C-alpha positions as CSV (number, residue, x, y, z in Angstrom):
1,M,44.7,77.6,154.5
2,S,41.3,77.9,155.9
3,Y,38.2,76.5,153.7
4,D,34.9,74.5,153.8
5,H,36.1,71.2,153.8
6,S,32.5,69.7,152.7
7,E,31.9,72.3,149.8
8,D,35.2,73.7,148.9
9,A,37.9,70.5,149.0
10,H,38.4,71.0,144.9
11,Y,39.8,74.2,145.3
12,K,42.4,72.6,147.9
13,R,43.4,69.7,145.4
14,L,44.2,72.6,142.6
15,L,46.4,74.4,145.1
16,Q,48.5,70.7,145.7
17,A,48.4,70.4,141.8
18,W,50.1,73.8,141.4
19,D,52.6,72.9,144.2
20,A,53.5,69.7,142.5
21,N,54.2,71.3,139.2
22,P,57.7,72.2,138.7
23,D,56.8,75.1,136.2
24,F,55.0,76.8,139.1
25,D,56.8,78.9,141.9
26,F,54.0,78.2,144.3
27,E,54.7,76.2,147.7
28,F,51.7,74.9,149.7
29,D,51.0,73.2,152.8
30,S,47.6,72.2,154.4
31,R,46.5,70.7,157.3
32,G,43.2,70.9,158.8
33,P,40.6,69.5,161.1
34,D,38.5,66.6,160.4
35,V,36.2,66.9,163.5
36,A,33.7,69.1,164.6
37,I,34.6,71.9,166.5
38,N,32.5,71.0,169.6
39,S,33.6,67.4,169.2
40,T,35.7,65.9,172.4
41,D,38.8,65.7,169.7
42,A,38.4,69.8,169.0
43,A,40.8,70.8,171.9
44,V,43.7,68.5,170.5
45,V,42.8,69.6,166.9
46,K,43.1,73.2,167.8
47,A,46.7,72.7,170.2
48,R,48.0,71.2,166.8
49,L,46.6,73.6,164.5
50,T,48.1,76.3,166.7
51,T,51.4,74.7,166.5
52,L,51.2,74.3,162.6
53,M,50.0,77.9,162.8
54,K,52.9,79.2,164.3
55,A,55.4,77.3,161.8
56,A,53.6,79.2,159.1
57,T,53.7,82.8,157.8
58,H,50.3,83.3,156.1
59,L,46.7,82.1,156.1
60,L,45.0,82.1,152.8
61,V,41.4,81.8,153.2
62,L,38.9,80.3,150.6
63,V,35.7,82.0,150.9
64,G,33.0,79.8,149.7
65,E,29.3,79.7,150.0
66,K,29.1,78.5,153.3
67,S,32.3,80.2,154.7
68,H,30.6,82.9,156.9
69,T,28.9,80.3,158.9
70,S,31.8,77.9,159.5
71,K,32.9,77.5,163.3
72,W,36.1,76.2,162.5
73,M,36.9,79.1,160.0
74,K,36.2,81.8,162.7
75,W,38.5,80.0,165.0
76,E,41.5,79.5,162.7
77,V,40.9,83.4,161.5
78,D,40.6,84.5,164.8
79,R,43.7,82.2,166.0
80,A,45.7,83.7,163.3
81,K,45.4,87.1,164.3
82,E,46.3,86.6,167.9
83,S,49.7,88.0,168.9
84,D,51.5,84.6,169.5
85,V,50.4,83.4,165.9
86,A,50.3,86.8,163.9
87,L,49.8,85.3,160.4
88,K,49.7,87.7,157.3
89,L,46.1,87.1,156.0
90,A,45.0,86.4,152.3
91,A,41.7,85.5,151.1
92,V,40.1,84.9,147.9
93,K,36.1,84.8,147.5
94,L,35.4,81.4,145.3
95,T,32.1,83.4,143.8
96,K,31.6,87.3,144.2
97,F,28.3,86.5,145.9
98,N,29.7,84.6,148.5
99,L,29.6,86.4,151.9
100,T,32.8,87.3,153.7
101,P,33.6,85.8,157.2
102,A,33.5,88.9,159.7
103,G,36.7,88.1,161.1
104,L,38.2,88.9,158.1
105,L,36.8,92.4,157.5
106,N,38.9,95.6,158.7
107,V,41.8,94.1,159.6
108,G,43.9,94.5,156.4
109,T,43.1,91.1,154.7
110,S,44.7,91.1,151.1
111,W,42.1,89.7,148.8
112,A,42.7,87.9,145.3
113,T,40.4,89.1,142.7
114,S,40.1,85.5,141.3
115,F,40.9,81.9,142.0
116,E,44.0,82.2,139.5
117,R,47.7,81.3,141.0
118,D,49.0,84.8,140.0
119,R,46.1,86.6,141.7
120,I,46.4,84.3,144.8
121,V,50.5,84.5,144.6
122,D,50.1,88.7,144.3
123,A,47.8,88.4,147.5
124,L,49.9,86.5,149.6
125,K,53.0,89.0,148.7
126,Q,50.7,91.9,149.7
127,A,49.5,90.3,153.0
128,K,50.0,92.1,156.2
129,V,49.5,90.4,159.8
130,G,45.7,90.8,160.7
131,H,44.6,93.0,163.5
């Protein structure tokens, strides 16, 4: 999952709660960077994220107010589209006014119409590998 850690962490916690609820058929795993993309540790984080992405099937992007300016989100989306990773892309705008990160445009991203479990599950099911 790609999201703005400073602004949208409560949505991550909600997804974790859905995963923990035995009444929901929903599996969630998120491991994200907690360092700046231009830090000296960024190369190590990128290598670890790439390994995790290669083991995944989808990248779910939460499009928050600041997402379109996030360098980490840009890197994650761009990396997800590379042929050695080739993740299926799904996204949800947290409000309809949030700007879409450019990397999600014109690549077949599947969109959830709202932050609701059924909408997100549907978007994940319809997601295709980004090009």
